[in-house]
C-alpha positions as CSV (number, residue, x, y, z in Angstrom):
1,M,109.6,117.6,158.3
2,R,107.6,114.6,159.4
3,L,104.8,114.2,161.8
4,E,105.6,112.5,165.1
5,A,103.5,111.7,168.2
6,A,102.3,114.8,170.1
7,P,104.6,115.8,173.0
8,E,103.5,114.7,176.4
9,G,101.3,117.3,178.0
10,A,100.4,118.9,174.7
11,P,97.0,120.6,174.5
12,D,94.1,118.4,173.1
13,I,94.1,120.3,169.8
14,V,97.6,119.1,168.9
15,G,97.5,116.0,166.8
16,G,101.3,115.6,166.3
17,L,104.7,117.1,166.5
18,L,106.1,118.7,163.4
19,L,109.2,120.4,164.9
20,G,110.6,120.0,168.3
21,R,112.4,122.5,170.5
22,D,115.9,121.2,169.6
23,E,115.2,121.2,165.8
24,I,114.0,124.8,166.0
25,A,117.0,126.0,168.0
26,S,119.4,124.2,165.7
27,R,118.0,125.7,162.5
28,V,117.7,129.2,164.0
29,S,121.3,129.0,165.0
30,E,122.3,128.0,161.4
31,M,120.3,130.8,160.0
32,G,121.9,133.3,162.4
33,R,125.3,132.2,161.3
34,A,124.4,132.6,157.6
35,I,123.0,136.1,158.2
36,S,126.1,137.0,160.3
37,A,128.4,135.9,157.4
38,D,126.3,137.8,154.8
39,Y,126.1,141.0,156.7
40,A,129.5,140.9,158.4
41,G,130.6,144.4,159.4
42,R,127.2,145.9,158.5
43,E,124.3,146.7,160.8
44,V,121.1,145.1,159.6
45,V,117.6,146.1,160.6
46,L,115.4,143.1,161.4
47,V,111.7,143.9,160.7
48,T,109.0,141.5,161.8
49,V,105.2,141.6,161.5
50,L,103.5,141.3,164.8
51,R,102.5,139.0,166.5
52,G,103.6,135.6,165.2
53,G,107.0,136.7,164.0
54,L,108.0,137.9,167.4
55,F,109.1,134.4,168.6
56,F,111.4,133.7,165.6
57,L,112.8,137.3,165.7
58,S,113.7,137.0,169.3
59,D,115.7,133.8,168.8
60,L,117.2,134.8,165.5
61,C,118.5,138.2,166.6
62,R,120.4,136.5,169.4
63,A,122.0,134.1,166.8
64,V,123.3,137.0,164.7
65,A,126.9,138.0,165.7
66,D,127.0,141.7,164.5
67,P,125.1,144.6,166.0
68,L,121.6,144.9,164.6
69,R,118.4,146.9,165.1
70,I,114.9,145.6,165.3
71,D,111.6,147.2,164.4
72,F,108.0,146.0,164.1
73,M,105.0,146.4,161.9
74,A,101.4,145.2,162.2
75,I,99.4,144.4,159.1
76,S,95.8,143.5,158.7
77,S,94.5,141.7,155.7
78,Y,90.9,141.4,154.7
79,G,88.9,139.6,152.1
80,A,88.4,135.9,151.5
81,P,91.3,133.7,152.7
82,G,93.8,132.9,150.0
83,Q,92.3,135.6,147.7
84,A,93.7,139.0,146.7
85,G,92.0,141.2,149.2
86,G,93.1,144.4,150.9
87,V,96.0,144.9,153.2
88,R,96.5,147.8,155.5
89,I,99.3,148.8,157.9
90,T,98.0,149.1,161.5
91,K,101.4,149.8,163.1
92,D,104.3,151.2,161.0
93,L,108.0,151.1,161.6
94,D,109.4,153.5,164.2
95,E,112.7,154.0,162.3
96,N,113.6,155.4,158.8
97,I,115.1,152.5,156.8
98,E,116.4,154.6,153.9
99,D,119.9,153.4,152.9
100,K,119.9,150.7,155.5
101,D,120.2,146.9,155.1
102,V,116.8,145.5,156.0
103,L,115.8,141.9,156.6
104,I,112.1,141.0,156.9
105,V,111.7,138.2,159.5
106,E,108.6,136.1,159.0
107,D,107.3,133.2,161.0
108,I,105.5,131.6,158.0
109,I,104.8,132.4,154.4
110,D,101.7,130.9,152.8
111,T,100.1,132.6,149.8
112,G,102.8,135.3,149.7
113,L,100.2,138.1,149.2
114,T,100.8,140.0,152.4
115,L,104.6,139.6,152.2
116,N,104.5,140.8,148.6
117,Y,102.6,143.9,149.7
118,L,105.1,144.5,152.6
119,I,108.1,144.2,150.3
120,G,106.5,146.8,148.0
121,V,105.9,149.2,150.9
122,L,109.4,148.8,152.3
123,R,111.1,149.0,148.9
124,A,109.5,152.3,148.3
125,R,111.4,153.6,151.4
126,Q,114.7,153.0,149.6
127,P,116.6,150.7,151.8
128,R,120.2,149.8,150.6
129,S,119.1,146.1,150.6
130,L,115.9,144.3,151.4
131,E,115.8,140.5,152.0
132,V,113.5,138.0,153.6
133,A,114.1,135.4,156.3
134,V,111.2,132.9,156.9
135,F,111.1,130.2,159.4
136,L,108.4,128.2,157.7
137,D,107.7,128.2,154.0
138,R,104.3,126.7,153.2
139,D,104.5,127.2,149.4
140,Q,101.7,124.8,148.3
141,R,99.3,127.8,148.4
142,R,101.6,130.3,147.0
143,I,99.9,132.9,144.8
144,A,102.5,135.7,144.8
145,E,106.1,134.6,144.3
146,V,108.4,136.3,146.9
147,P,112.2,136.2,147.2
148,I,113.4,134.2,150.2
149,A,117.1,134.6,151.2
150,Y,116.9,132.5,154.3
151,R,114.5,129.6,154.9
152,G,114.1,127.6,158.0
153,F,111.9,124.7,156.9
154,H,109.5,123.8,154.1
155,M,106.1,123.3,155.8
156,P,103.5,120.8,154.8
157,D,100.0,122.0,154.0
158,T,99.0,121.6,157.6
159,F,97.4,123.9,160.1
160,A,100.0,124.2,162.9
161,V,100.4,126.0,166.2
162,G,103.3,126.9,168.4
163,Y,106.5,129.0,168.2
164,G,104.4,132.0,167.2
165,L,101.8,130.2,165.1
166,D,98.3,130.5,166.6
167,L,94.8,129.3,166.5
168,H,92.5,132.2,167.1
169,G,95.2,134.0,169.1
170,S,96.1,131.1,171.4
171,Y,98.9,128.5,171.5
172,R,101.7,130.8,170.2
173,N,103.7,130.1,173.3
174,L,104.2,126.4,172.7
175,P,108.0,125.7,172.5
176,Y,107.4,123.4,169.5
177,I,105.3,123.4,166.3
178,G,102.4,120.9,166.4
179,S,99.8,120.1,163.8
180,V,96.2,120.8,164.8
181,R,93.9,117.8,164.8
182,E,91.6,117.6,161.8
183,E,88.5,117.3,163.9
184,V,89.3,120.6,165.6
185,L,89.7,122.3,162.2
186,H,86.4,120.9,161.0
187,R,84.6,121.9,164.2
188,M,86.0,125.4,163.9
189,S,85.2,125.5,160.1
190,L,88.8,126.0,159.2
191,V,88.9,123.3,156.6
């Protein structure tokens, strides 16, 4: 992944393009084919954490050939960023996942702390299998090692928006992934 010029018409906060629409679509299709091969003949439950994972989940589920189910969770973490704080579930699954094949679908993994918590919660519900698919793996800040079965891209240690990634709740809807300008991050005290 390399930084290119910001797309024409990009919001002022976008300093450059990390992944374009075509790169995203191509990689999601590849991941869908791999998941289809691995789960052939079995129904898998795709679980994502709202809100950011929704965009990746939407495209990924259409790239999987076999029937599947989807479910959602919402998790709130608190404490200092990058530190082991508390995590709580604010919206739980609607379905029982006992003895089912479950695939956690994440937009981005950073420290791994929240995902590690989620894996523990879901494992306790005794699924037949539990794997992780992540679109962006930003492992430079990893604190908790988490198993990743399907990885879209390794992400540089850059604050990015688009394709589900947000800046204070905005810019998730950009059809690409763009880096946020350093001066914007400094102005917002995010660096």
